[in-house]
N, C-alpha and C positions, 0 to 999 in steps of 0.2 A: 188146440183142441183138447189137449190134456188139462189144461186150465178150467175150460168149460166143463169137463167131466168131473173135476174135483169141486168145482163151485155148484154144480148140479144145474146151472143155467147157461144160456150162451152169452158170450162175452161180446161178440160182434152180432148186431141184429139180424135175423134170418132173412129179412128184406134186402140186404146187401151182400148178394150171393157172391159176387167177385171179390170182394175184400174177404170173405169167408174162405173161398178157394184160395186166394193168394195167401192167407195165413196158414191154411193147412199144408200146402204144397211147399211153401218157400219160394215161389215164383213171384216176381214183381207184378204189381197191379198193372203196369203198363203192358207187360207181356201178356197177361191175361186178356186185357182189352184187345190187343192185336190179334190174338188167337180167336177170339169171339167174332171179331169184325171178319176174319177171313172165313170163318164157318158160316156168318150170314151170306157173304158174297158167293159161296160155293152153293149154298141152298137157292139163292136166286139165279144160279146159272151163268154168273159173271166170270167165274173162275172154274177150271177143271177139278183141281184138287188142292190140298194144302201144299204151300212151298216149304222147301227146306231151307232154313236160314243158314248163311255162311257157306254155302255150296256154291262155288262160282262155276266150275266146270267138272265134267266127269273125269275119272282117272285116264291118262293117256295110254294107249296101247301100242304095242311095238308094230312098227310098220312092217308090211309083208316083205319088203325088199330087204329090210334089215334082218328078219328072220331067215330068209332065203341065204343070205350071205352067211348067217351062222351056221346054217345046215351044209353049205358048201365047204366052209372052212373046216367043220368037223370031219366031213368025208374026204377031204384032202390031207388031213392030219396036220393042220396048220393052227389048230388051237394051242398047242403046247409050245409053239415057236415064240422065242422072246422077241419082242418087237424092238427095233432100233430106236433109241431116244433121239433127240435133236442132235444135230451137228455140233461138234465143239467149236467154240468161239476162237479158241486158242489153238496152236498147233503143238506138236510134241516138243519141239525146241523151246518155245516159250514155256511150256509146262516144266520142262527141266531146269530152266533158268529161275523160275519161281521157287521150285523146290531147293535149288542150290543157294539162292539168296537167303532163303529162311534158315537153311543149315548153317550159312556163314554167320549171321547175326540171328540170335534166337528170338529177340524181342522187337522184331521189325513188324510194323503193321501191314495190313494188305493194301492200304492207301499208299503207303510209301513204296511198296513193291511195284504198284500199278503205276506210279508216277516216275519211278527209276527206269523201268523197263518200257515205258510208254506204251502200255497195252490199253486196248479199247474195250476189254471186258469188264464186267461188274465186279464189285468187291466181293461179292457172294461166290463168284465163280473162283476167285483166287483162293478164298478160304476153304471152298469144296476141294480144290486141287491140293492144297496143303494138308488137309484132313485125309485126303485119300492116299497121299504119299507118305505120311508120317507114321 
């Protein structure tokens, strides 16, 4: 549109309205056509209103049961209670054995510790125990 003002004449013919709108707004010609088609469908009564693209569903709301549970927990004073995590896969004796083995040989791997002690836990569990106890 600025080029048209500088030139003093329209760059795109006035009869090509959708192309002019596309150039002025920066929206693709396909989108302009889609909006125009939807407008015609609304005028004919085929559609109730314009659709919102990329909107799959409305935002989820909290369920009443969940909110009631929150209120009950706050009234009972349970909001500040630290919830227990998952149960340990290894017991205290195995934990001490892991730490002791790591202390005896500083450069031993978690895989070697697991194999030597015949543990069924993950390597990440062994690393976590070593990190917590070192």
